[in-house]
N, C-alpha and C positions, 0 to 999 in steps of 0.2 A: 608450593607445587609438590609437596611431599606425597599427597595422595596418589594412588596408582591408577585410579579409574577416571581418567580424563578424556573428554570428547571435544573434538573440534567442531564448532558451529560457525556458520557464516550466513550473511544476508547480502546477496549481490544484486544491486539495482542498476539503473541506468547512469547514475551520477556517482554514487558511493558504494564501496565494498566494505562491509563490516565483518570482523572476525572476532572470535573469543574462544577461550577454553571453558568448558563447562564440567563441573563435577557431576559424575554420572548419577549419584544418588540424591544429592541436595538440589541439583540444577544451578548451583551457585556459578556466576560468571567471573572469570578472571582474565587478565591480559586482553581486555576489550580494546580493539583497534578499529579505526575508520580511515580508509584510504580513498583518494579520489580516483575514479576509474580512468580519468584522462591522464593520470600520471603513470599508467602501466600499459604496455602494448597488448598484454594478454592476461587471461586469468592465471595461466601457469606462472607468470611473473609475480603477481601479487600473492599467490599461494606460497611460492618459494620465499618471498619476503616475510610473510607471517611465520612460516616454519623456522626461518632463521631466528626471528625475534623469540620464538617459542623456546628454542634451545634444544639440544640433543637429549637432555635429561628427562624430558616429558615423553611418556609412552602413551600415545594417543590410541584408544581402543576402539574408536569408531567416529564417524562424522555425519553431520547433516548439513547440507548446503541448500539454502533457500534462494531461488533464483527467479528474477523478474522475466519469466518466459513460460511458454507452454511446455509442460514437462512430459515428454514422450520419448522413450528409449534412453540410451546411455549417453548420447551426444546431443547437447543443447546449444541452440543459437539464440542469444538474448534478443528480445524484441527491440529494446531501445539502447543497445550496447553492441559494439562490434566483436565482443568476445565470444568464443566458443568454449564449451566445458565438456570434458570427457570423464565420465564417472570412473572408468577403469584407470585412467591416468591419475586421477586424484588418489585412488586406493593405493596405487604403486608409490606415490609420493609419501603416503602415510604408512609405508611398510606392510601393506596388505590389509589394513583395517577396513572393515565394511563401511560403505558410503551410501547414504540415502540422499537423493535429490528431490526437492519439493518446490512447488511454486511459492513465491514470496508471500502471497496473500493466504496460502494455506498455513504458512508459518504464523502469520498474524492471527489467523483464526484460532490456532492452538493457543496462542498467548492470551487471547480474550478471557478464556476460562480461568486464567491465573490472576486476573486483575480484580481490584476492589474499587468502590465508588470514588475513593480519593485519587484515582488515576485516570479519571475522565471528567469532562465538563459536559453536562446535559443541556440540550437545547430543545425544550418542549417535551410534551408527552408525559406519560405516567411512569409506572414501574416496570411495564412490560408484563406479558402473560407467560407464566411458567409452562414449560412443555411445548412451546411453539418455537419455530426456527428463529434464528437471528441472522441478519444480513451484515456483512463487513465490506466496506468500500473505501478507497482512499486515493487522493490525487497527489502525485509527486512528479517524477519524470514521466510516468504514464498514469493510467487509471486502473487500479486493481480491484478485484472483487473475490468474495467467497461467501459460502453460506454455512452456518452452524446448524445441525439438525440434532436435537436431543436424542440420546439413546441410553439404555440402561447402564452401559458400561462407560459413559462419557460421551460428550458431543462428537458427532461425525462432522468432519470438515470437508465440504464439497468444493472442489476447484471450479472456478468459473472464469470467463473472459468477457465480463459485462462492460469493460471499457471499450469494446469494439462493436457494440451495438450502434444502430443508426441514431444520429442526433435528431431529435424532434423539437423544433422550435415551438414556443408557446405564445408568442406575440409578434407583431409586425417588425419590431426592432430586431428580434432574434432571426426572423425570416430574412431580413436584409443582411445580417451577418452571415447566415448560411449561404445565401447567394454568392457573396464574395468568396467564402471559403471553398465553394464548389469550382471556382476558377483555379484554385490552388491544388485541390485534392480531387481525384475522381470519385471518391466517396468520403463523406464526412461522418466519422464515428464520434461518440461522445468524448473520447480521449483527445480529440483534436481541439476540444475546448476545455476539458477538465484535466489539466496537467500544467506543468510549468510552461511548456511551449504553448499550451492552450490559452493561458492568460495573455501571452504575446499575440497569438492569433486574434483574440478578441479585441485587444487594444488596437492592433493595426487596422482591423476591419472598421472599428468605430472611428479611427482617425480618417480613414478613407471616406466614410460616410459623411463626416463633418467637414471635409475639405481641409483638414489640418495635417501638419507634419507629425509623424510618429517619432517622437524624440527619444524614446527608450527602446533598447534592443535586447534587454534582459528582463525576465519576469520579476526578479527580485527588485529591480529599480521601479517597476510598475507598482508592486505591492507597497514599497516604501513610500512613494509619492501618495498613493491612495490613502494610506493611514494618516499621512501628514496633512493632506489637502483634500478635504471632502468634496470640493467643487471641481476637481481636476478631471480630465479625461481618463486618467489612470484609475480614479475612484469609480467612474462610470463602468470601466472594464471590469474591475474587481467586483463591483455590485452585480453585474451580469453574470460573472463567473459563479458567484454565490447562489444567485437565483437558479441558474441552470443545475448547479450541484443539488439544490434542494429538490428540484423536479426529478432528477435522475435517482436520487436516494429514495424518494417516495415511490417512484416506478419499481425499483428493486424490491422495496417492502411489499408492494402488491404482488409482484411476480413470484416471490418465494414464500409469501405468507409470513413475513417477518414480524409477528405480533410480540415476539420476545424482545425485540429491540433492533436498532440499526446502529452500527459502530462505524465511526469515521476515523480512518487511519491516514497514513501518508505524511509527507513533510509539510504540506502547505497549510492545512486547516489549523493545526496548533499555533502557527505563527500569526494567523489573522483571526484568532478566536473571538475577540470582542467585535471586530467588523462583521464576522460571520453571524454572530448571535444577533446583531442589530440589523442585519440585512433581510431580504426577502426569502432567505433559505427556508425557514420553517413555514412560512406562508405557502410557498411553492411546494414544499413537502406535502402539505395537507390539501392542496388544490387538486383534488382528485374527483370532483364532481359527485356523482352518486355514491362513491366510496370515500367521501370525506370522513364520515364517522369511523370507518374502518381504520384509517391511519391516524386519527386525532390523538389517540392515547399511546401510540407507539413512541417510545423514547428514542431520541437520537443523541448518542454519546460520542463526543470527540475525544479520542484517546490521547492522553498526555504523557504516558509512561515512555521512557527511553528504551531503545534496543528491543523493540517488540518482535522484530524478526529473529533475533538471537534467542530470546526467551521461547518463542514459539518453536524454533528449530530444536532447542534442547528438549522441550516437552514431547515433540514429535519423535525424536530419537529415543527418548525413554520409553515411549509407548511401543515403538518398533522393537526395542530390545526385550520388552515384556512379551512380545509376540514371537520371539525366536532368535533375535540377533543378541546373544548374551555374551558381552565382554569379548567381542572379537571372534567368538566361536562360530 
């Protein structure tokens, strides 16, 4: 910790809060920490805990906080988390250092440019077309999205809320699941199916349709049984999750013209990578009727690198500093 130019970076989701110190010039991460959101009453509490771990000898010169929320103004209310975040309060906790708040998938978008082929697993498609946009989406506590648009001075990352578009079923079985979910929610977005709680929603709906008891109450248990028992109801639920994921990813590729590639982030896909690759994910990604040829060569790359949000927050802060926030000035 002898270098003087340290930045605080964080990635705050619905389940976990990740923090680190990043060296301003190299982007190197140190003191990487992951805390469970459920263990803290507020963001102020977890921030104070990390600052205490950091120690008084570290002079933080700026911060970038990636948040699973729509970023508007200086006070944010997280979508899948009870916490509230105040940019001015964070700055005071850091001795007046400048603070940048960004959407968590904007951070992941910034991280994508720093990755190499060894840090993803490709499911179908070719190499992607240079100069065309890339789409990023990922399922975890929720479903996040962003778009990378090539520019002369580096990719522009466009924030999106694609997880909250309407769910469009593609077969009778999915229509039946949608009918059941409409009894639970006044509107069914794709996030109601493509997330941790979404896996549970699918599983419970399929159990109801089969007249069976839903024995699992946690998405992790559903995934574990699905991977171990291919003939189980859990496996059927996870297979539907993967198929819907492929449809949504393909829809996003069409919507933003993502001929440069589609990147899958989030906590779920890497844990089920073999199941996902063997599922209907790619077939549904390409099942776009008259535009099948348009999406056929688009690569889908499941991101495997750790701490993508922290990497992206660091790169975002470095860019912001180059544009005027210079070492706390």
